[in-house]
C-alpha positions, 0 to 999 in steps of 0.5 A, spaced: 532 491 110 533 497 105 540 500 105 539 506 109 536 503 114 542 500 116 548 503 121 554 507 118 558 502 120 553 496 117 553 500 110 560 500 109 560 492 111 555 491 106 559 496 100 566 492 102 562 485 100 559 488 094 566 491 091 569 484 094 564 480 091 563 483 084 570 483 083 571 476 084 566 475 079 570 479 075 575 475 076 572 468 075 568 471 068 562 471 072 555 474 073 553 471 078 554 476 083 553 482 078 546 480 077 544 479 083 546 486 085 544 489 079 536 486 079 536 489 087 530 493 088 534 497 092 536 503 088 542 504 093 545 497 092 545 498 084 548 504 085 554 500 089 554 495 085 555 499 079 560 505 081 564 498 083 565 497 077 567 503 074 572 504 080 575 497 079 577 499 072 580 506 074 584 502 079 586 496 073 585 498 066 587 491 064 580 488 066 576 492 062 575 487 056 573 482 061 568 487 064 565 489 057 564 482 056 560 481 062 556 487 061 554 485 055 552 478 057 547 482 062 545 488 057 539 483 054 536 481 060 530 481 061 529 485 068 529 493 066 534 493 072 539 490 070 539 493 064 539 500 068 545 498 071 548 495 066 548 503 063 550 505 068 556 502 069 558 504 062 557 511 064 562 510 070 567 507 065 565 512 059 568 518 064 574 516 062 574 511 056 567 513 052 568 510 045 568 503 049 561 503 051 558 508 046 554 502 044 551 501 051 548 508 049 546 507 042 542 501 045 539 504 051 536 510 048 531 506 045 529 501 051 523 499 052 522 500 059 523 508 062 528 506 067 535 504 062 533 510 058 533 514 065 540 511 065 542 514 059 540 521 061 543 520 067 550 517 064 551 522 059 550 528 065 555 524 069 560 524 063 558 530 059 561 534 066 567 530 065 569 528 059 565 532 054 568 532 047 566 524 045 560 525 050 557 531 045 559 529 039 556 523 041 549 527 043 549 531 036 548 525 032 541 524 036 539 532 035 534 530 029 533 523 030 526 521 028 524 519 035 521 526 039 523 522 046 530 520 044 531 528 042 529 530 049 533 525 052 539 527 049 536 535 050 536 533 058 542 529 058 547 535 056 544 540 061 549 538 066 555 540 063 551 546 061 551 549 068 559 550 068 560 551 060 554 553 057 558 555 051 559 547 050 552 545 049 549 552 046 551 550 039 547 544 040 541 546 043 540 551 037 540 546 033 533 544 037 530 551 036 524 549 031 523 543 034 515 542 034 514 537 039 512 540 045 516 535 050 522 537 046 521 545 046 520 545 053 525 540 056 530 545 051 527 551 055 528 548 062 535 546 060 536 554 058 533 556 064 537 550 068 545 553 064 543 560 065 543 562 073 551 560 075 556 565 075 558 568 069 553 564 064 547 569 064 551 572 059 554 567 055 547 564 054 544 571 053 549 572 047 548 566 044 540 567 044 541 573 040 543 569 034 536 565 035 532 565 029 525 562 033 524 569 037 517 565 040 522 560 043 527 566 045 522 569 048 519 563 052 527 562 054 528 569 057 521 568 061 523 561 064 531 564 066 527 569 070 523 565 073 529 561 075 532 566 078 526 566 083 525 559 084 534 558 085 535 565 088 539 561 094 543 558 088 543 564 083 549 568 082 544 574 080 538 577 084 531 576 079 531 583 079 538 583 076 537 578 071 531 583 068 536 588 068 540 585 064 536 581 059 532 588 058 538 591 057 540 586 051 533 584 048 531 592 048 525 590 054 524 583 053 522 581 060 
């Protein structure tokens, strides 16, 4: 039975059992239960398991070395769900201590399956939101990677930090303005829209775009920003009309 097909009380019991089983595994230097949960077909079971790993480390950092050893053992597993869960567990640890798990993201970016690669993106988002300095420093290394998908994944991954602190990621995004690949370019335009609609963010993004050289890219970004203020009007700090007026004032009627 799928996790969310159970009652709330039963779900609590399942979560407790997963946490207890994983702690027991760690204490025994075993991957038996970790593997069982990490390869489960149910997304929520896997999520409960990798969050449990992060919570165990936060409660007892002395177990970090042992946990990293177990994650390394599982990281070579054939099942993509296992590698995906390892990366997500590393992401939970990286919220507080990125250097010790950096290796997992270096490897995960080039995984042959999209699930672990998506886990890298998700982990960059959640780590970058709360532990931005080392995560963004790491991300910068891959902005000009020869693999277009890696460049796209990095661009997408730093988005969440930019929604609240656009000034932190705009220097990285600017390095991608002349990328010739359509998927990278489209992701860049998308991210610029996503970091421009929250309170206080539009002016920061627009002031930065004024200094970009690729005017065609800037034009597309401005159109996306205007469109985002309509699509996300419930969440946007400004109306689409207000956003258009500000863009018109700053870019001489470009809208």
